[in-house]
N, C-alpha and C positions, 0 to 999 in steps of 0.2 A: 504493500500500500504506500509506504514511504517513497519507494523508488518511483512509483507511478505518479504520485503527487509532485515529486521533484522534477519529473520529466515534462509535465504539462507546461509549466512556466517557460522552460527552455524552448519547447516547441512553439509556444505562442510568440516568444521573442524572435525566433528564427523567421517565422512567417511575417512578423511585423517588419523586420529589417528587409526581407525580400520585397515586401510590398512598397516600402519607401524607395528602394533602389529602382524597381520597375516604374514607379510613379515618376521618379526623377528623370528617367530616360524618356518616357512619353512626354513629360513636360518640356524637355529640351527639344524634342522633335517638333512639338506643336508650335514652338517659338521660332521656327525657321524663318518665317516672315513676321512682320508686325501684324496687328489686327486690322489694319486699314485695307479697304478694297482698293486694288491697284487698277487704274484705268488710264486711257489715253490722255496725255498732257501731264501725267505725274513724272516726277524726277526723284532721284535719290537712291538710297541703299536697297529699298524693296525692289525697285526696277532693275538694278544691277543684278540682284539675285534672280529675279524673274527671267531676265534675258539669258543669264548664265545657265540656269536649269533648263530652259527651253532649248538652248543650243546644245547642252549636254546630251539630249536625246534626239537631236536632229530637226527640231521644229523651227529654229531661229538661226539664220546665217548672217545676220547683220552685225554691226559693231556693238559690243557690250559697253554702253556709255552712260547708263542710268537715266536715259530719256525715253519715255514711253510714247513712241510715235507710231506711224502707220505700219512699219515692218513688225514691230512688237505686237501691235494690235492683231494683225493677221496671223502671226505665229500663235498667239493665244487662242484665236478662233479655231485654227486648224487642230491645235492640241485638244480643245474642248470637243470638237467634232469626232476626232479619232477615239477619244476616251469616253464617249457617250454622255457628255455633260451638256447642259444648256449652253448654246452657242451665243454669247453676247460680247465677247472680246474684253471682258473685265475679269480680273483675277480676284474673286471673292474667296471666302473660306473653303468651299468645296473644291474649287479649282486649285487653290494653293496646296491643299492637303494632297490631292491626287498627284500634283506635280512633284511635291516633296517625296511622295512614295515612289515615284517613277524615276527620279533623278538624284544626282549628287551635286554638291556645290562646295568648291574649295574657295572660301571667302578670301583667305590670305593670298592665294595665288592670283585671283582675279583682281583684287584691289591693288596689289603690288604692280601688276602690269599697267593698270589704268594710271597709277601715280607716276610710273616711269614713261608714260606716253607710248607704250609698246603697241604694236599691232599683234593681236593674239586671238586664239580661239579657246573654247572650253568644251570640247567634245569628249564624251565618254569613251573609254577604251583606248585612249591615246596618251602616251607619256607626256607629262606637263612640259618637259624641256623641249618637246617637239611642237608644242602649240604656240610658242612665241615666234612670230614670223619675222618681225623686224623691230627696231627701236626708233623712236622719234616720230611715230605716226601721228597724223593730225586727226582730231575728232571729226567725224562726218556722220553724226547720228541722224535720227529721223524725227526730231521734235524741235520746236522753236527755241528752247532754252534747256540746258542741261547743267548738272553739277558733277564734277569728277569726285573721286574718293576723298580728295583733300579740300572739297567744298569750293573749288575755284570754278566760276561759270565757264561753260564751253558753248560757243555759238554753233547751232546746228540748223538744218533746214527741213522743211516739210513739203511733201508733194502728194497730191491725190493720184497723179498719173506719172508713174516712173518714166524715165527717159527710155527711148526705144520704140514708143508707140506714137504715131501721128494722129491728128484729129480725124484723118481719113480712115485709119485703122479702127479707131473707136466707133466711127459712124457705121462702118461695115459690120463690126461686131454687134452693135446694137440692132442693126437690121436683121442679122442672122438670128440673134436671140429672140427678137420679137416674132419673126417669121416661124421659127422652130418651136418656141416654147411659151408663147404669151398666155396660154391657158394653164401653165404649170405653177406650182407654188414658187415663191421668190427664190428659195434655195435651189429649185430645179432650173431656174433661169440662169443663176450664177453657174450652176454645173455645166450647162450647155456652153456658156462662154469659156469656162475652164477647159473643156474638151478641145475647143478650137485653139486655145493658147497652148495646150499640151501637144497638139499636132504641129504647131509652128516650131516648137522646141524639139520635136522628134525628127531624126534623120530619115524616117520612113515617109514623111509628108513634105509638101512645099514649105519653104521657110519664111513665108510672108502670110499675113492675115488674109489678104485678098486671094492669094494662091490656094490657101486651105479651103476657104469658103466656096470658091468657084472651081475647085477640082471636080472633074466630071463624075456625076453620080454620088457625090459626097453627102449632099444635104437635100432633103425633100423641099425645103423652102426655095431653093434655087430652081429645082425642077418644075415646081408648080407656080412659080412667080411670086410667092409670098415674101421673098427677099426684098421686093420693091415697096412693101408696105412701110408707112411712116412709124418708126418705133416710138413707144411712149417713154416717159421718164423712168419707169420701173426697169425697162430693158437697159436704158443707159446706165442706171445705177448698178445693175447687176454686172455690167461690163466692167465698170470701174472697180467693183469689189473683186472680180476675178483678176484683173490686171494688178491689183494691189496685193494679191497673194492668196486669196481665199479659194481653195479647191475642194469643194465638198465631195468630189469623185475619187479622191486619193490617187490621182494620176491617170484617169481613164482617157483613152483616145477614141473610143467608140461609144455609142449609145443607141438604143432602139426601143420602140414601143412594142411590147410583146403581144398587144391586142391587134396590131396592124402589120407587124413585120412578116414579110413573105420570104425573105432570104434565109435559106438553111445555114449559110455560112456564118451569119452574124450570131446564130444561136451557139455556134461552136467556139466563140471567143470566151476567154476566161472572164467570168462575171465578178464585179467588185461589190456593187450594191444597187439597190433600187431607190430612186428619188422621184417622188410623184409617179407619173406613169412610165417613166423611162428606166431601163436597166442600163447601167454603165459598165463598160468592159475594157479590158486591156487589149 
């Protein structure tokens, strides 16, 4: 009886210590970010961590500069879409926790490179010494004002339309989106624009927007004349969203409507997902 009575307090103490240690670990993990919602226009440490974590798992390829601009915004949206979260481009508690679980962040390394003005990356699976590209790089972030790790302001620029796309490109894209998908939900219209852009980037297709859209037998809207309809503002907005990096299709270069498709070939393409009435494929 004495031994049993003596054992219980020890056991209770052991469980208590274990609980304290586990709680401390979870508390430390939960404080990876501050409690603030991070959204476009924000600057500072939270944004640095957000960019670094997104880059760690391949969603962000821009400069880690602590300025939440368009590149960061679309990286967040793509991450949210891929991980089944509400897609709003803002890093709230759920998005931050999911990102923390999926990535790592070496704060000392990242901030040291920013302070030195180095050009660097922060991708997972790559030795840190190989991620510093050069020193003396100039900040070229994607928001109007940024702060470096030592709180010195860094001038940056913002653009809704990245270089490389003319107004003519945007107009043709809007015509194609409107002709192909005006009855689709908004995300489906962005997806159609993304497919066209993915084709432009692919060596298997023409390398211009016009060339992709008017490639023979490529799009129904060209064949039936709907390409000449005047696009609405929704179609134009979907085009800009796609140009700025939102790809709801995860890299698709084909899509089709299973209710109307007559080609056996298209059914043989590897399918990625269905958005609205369209199935998107590789």
